[in-house]
C-alpha positions as CSV (number, residue, x, y, z in Angstrom):
1,M,142.0,148.0,137.8
2,K,139.2,145.7,138.9
3,N,141.4,142.6,138.5
4,T,144.1,144.1,140.7
5,R,141.5,144.8,143.4
6,L,140.1,141.3,143.1
7,V,143.5,139.7,143.5
8,G,144.3,142.0,146.4
9,F,141.0,141.1,148.1
10,A,141.6,137.3,147.6
11,V,145.1,137.6,149.1
12,A,143.8,139.6,152.1
13,L,140.9,137.2,152.6
14,A,143.3,134.2,152.5
15,V,145.6,135.8,155.0
16,A,142.7,136.8,157.3
17,V,141.4,133.2,157.5
18,G,144.9,131.9,158.3
19,G,145.5,130.4,154.9
20,S,147.7,131.1,151.9
21,L,147.4,131.2,148.2
22,T,149.4,128.6,146.5
23,I,149.6,127.5,142.9
24,G,149.9,123.7,142.4
25,A,152.7,122.2,140.5
26,P,151.9,120.7,137.1
27,A,150.7,117.1,137.3
28,Q,153.1,114.4,136.3
29,A,152.2,112.6,133.1
30,A,150.9,109.2,133.7
31,T,152.9,106.2,132.6
32,P,151.5,105.1,129.2
33,A,149.8,101.7,129.1
34,V,152.4,100.5,126.6
35,E,155.7,102.3,126.6
36,I,158.4,102.5,123.9
37,T,161.3,101.3,126.0
38,K,164.2,101.0,123.5
39,V,164.8,101.8,119.8
40,Y,167.8,100.2,118.0
41,Y,167.8,102.5,115.0
42,N,171.3,101.9,113.7
43,S,171.8,98.2,113.3
44,P,175.4,96.9,113.8
45,G,177.8,96.6,110.9
46,T,177.3,97.7,107.3
47,D,173.8,98.8,106.3
48,N,173.6,96.3,103.4
49,R,169.8,95.7,103.7
50,S,170.2,92.0,104.4
51,N,167.4,90.6,106.4
52,T,169.8,90.0,109.3
53,S,170.8,93.7,109.2
54,L,167.2,94.9,108.9
55,N,166.1,92.8,111.8
56,A,168.8,94.2,114.0
57,E,166.9,97.5,113.7
58,Y,163.9,97.2,116.2
59,V,161.6,98.9,118.6
60,K,160.9,97.4,122.0
61,L,157.4,98.0,123.5
62,T,156.6,97.1,127.1
63,N,153.2,96.7,128.8
64,R,153.2,98.8,131.9
65,R,149.7,97.8,133.0
66,S,148.7,95.2,135.6
67,S,146.7,93.2,133.0
68,T,147.1,91.9,129.5
69,L,146.4,94.3,126.7
70,N,145.2,93.5,123.2
71,L,147.2,95.6,120.7
72,K,145.0,94.7,117.8
73,S,145.0,97.6,115.3
74,W,147.6,99.6,117.3
75,T,150.2,101.3,115.1
76,L,153.8,102.3,115.3
77,R,155.1,104.9,112.9
78,D,158.1,107.1,112.2
79,K,158.3,110.8,111.0
80,S,158.2,109.7,107.4
81,R,154.9,107.9,108.0
82,H,156.1,104.3,107.6
83,V,153.3,102.5,109.5
84,Y,153.3,99.1,111.2
85,T,149.8,97.9,112.3
86,F,149.3,95.0,114.8
87,S,146.9,92.8,112.9
88,G,144.6,90.2,114.5
89,D,144.5,89.8,118.2
90,F,147.9,90.4,119.7
91,R,147.9,90.1,123.5
92,L,150.8,91.6,125.4
93,A,150.9,90.2,129.0
94,K,151.4,92.5,132.0
95,G,155.0,93.6,132.3
96,A,155.9,91.8,129.0
97,S,157.8,93.2,126.1
98,V,157.6,92.7,122.3
99,Y,160.3,93.5,119.8
100,L,159.1,94.9,116.5
101,H,161.9,94.2,113.9
102,T,162.1,96.0,110.6
103,G,162.8,93.0,108.3
104,K,161.0,89.7,107.7
105,G,160.5,86.8,110.0
106,T,157.9,84.6,111.8
107,N,155.8,86.5,114.3
108,T,155.7,85.2,117.8
109,S,154.5,86.5,121.2
110,T,157.8,88.3,121.8
111,H,159.0,89.2,118.3
112,R,157.0,90.8,115.4
113,Y,158.2,91.7,111.9
114,W,157.5,94.7,109.9
115,G,158.3,92.9,106.7
116,S,160.2,95.8,105.1
117,G,163.1,95.5,102.7
118,N,164.3,99.0,103.7
119,Y,165.4,100.5,107.0
120,I,162.6,102.4,108.8
121,W,164.4,104.3,111.5
122,N,166.8,107.1,110.5
123,N,170.3,107.0,111.9
124,T,170.4,110.8,111.8
125,G,167.4,111.2,114.1
126,D,163.8,110.2,114.1
127,T,160.7,109.8,116.2
128,A,158.7,106.6,116.9
129,Y,155.0,107.2,117.6
130,L,152.8,104.5,119.2
131,R,149.0,104.9,118.8
132,N,146.1,102.8,120.0
133,S,143.3,101.4,117.8
134,A,141.4,104.6,118.2
135,G,144.4,106.6,116.8
136,T,145.1,108.2,120.2
137,G,148.8,108.8,120.9
138,I,150.1,106.5,123.6
139,D,153.8,107.1,123.6
140,S,156.7,108.5,121.5
141,C,160.4,108.4,121.5
142,T,162.8,110.8,119.8
143,W,166.5,110.5,119.2
144,G,169.4,112.4,117.5
145,S,172.3,111.3,115.4
146,K,174.7,110.0,118.0
147,G,174.9,106.3,118.9
148,S,173.0,103.3,117.6
149,Y,170.2,102.9,120.1
150,T,168.3,104.8,122.7
151,Y,166.3,103.9,125.9
152,C,163.1,105.9,126.0
């Protein structure tokens, strides 16, 4: 009963002073510093675990900040807890992207390699999770069983 009177009083007071009571809309989520922008989870052709096929499976990460970010010790993982860790200093320039391939290769500023001999991303649906060096979730991307890739 007291709460009903208090709400009624607040409404009456707001109307008396020429205002109104409004409830604000929920805030929009801020764009993550680094965003998962594409996941190619079903590499083209037969899944024969060749290095070419494994490297056609990848995650594209894009720096959305206005400055270079160091991804040292950041991780990318799937639902099954396969984890890739950016080792050493890895600087991603503002607006730049890096492709993280499942197979083996020589790391460059735009292509990194998980070094796995098995596929990481499930064709039947999965989630990619990006965390910073403190373990804080930065971004995630989820897909179902249709298609071969998704834009996040």
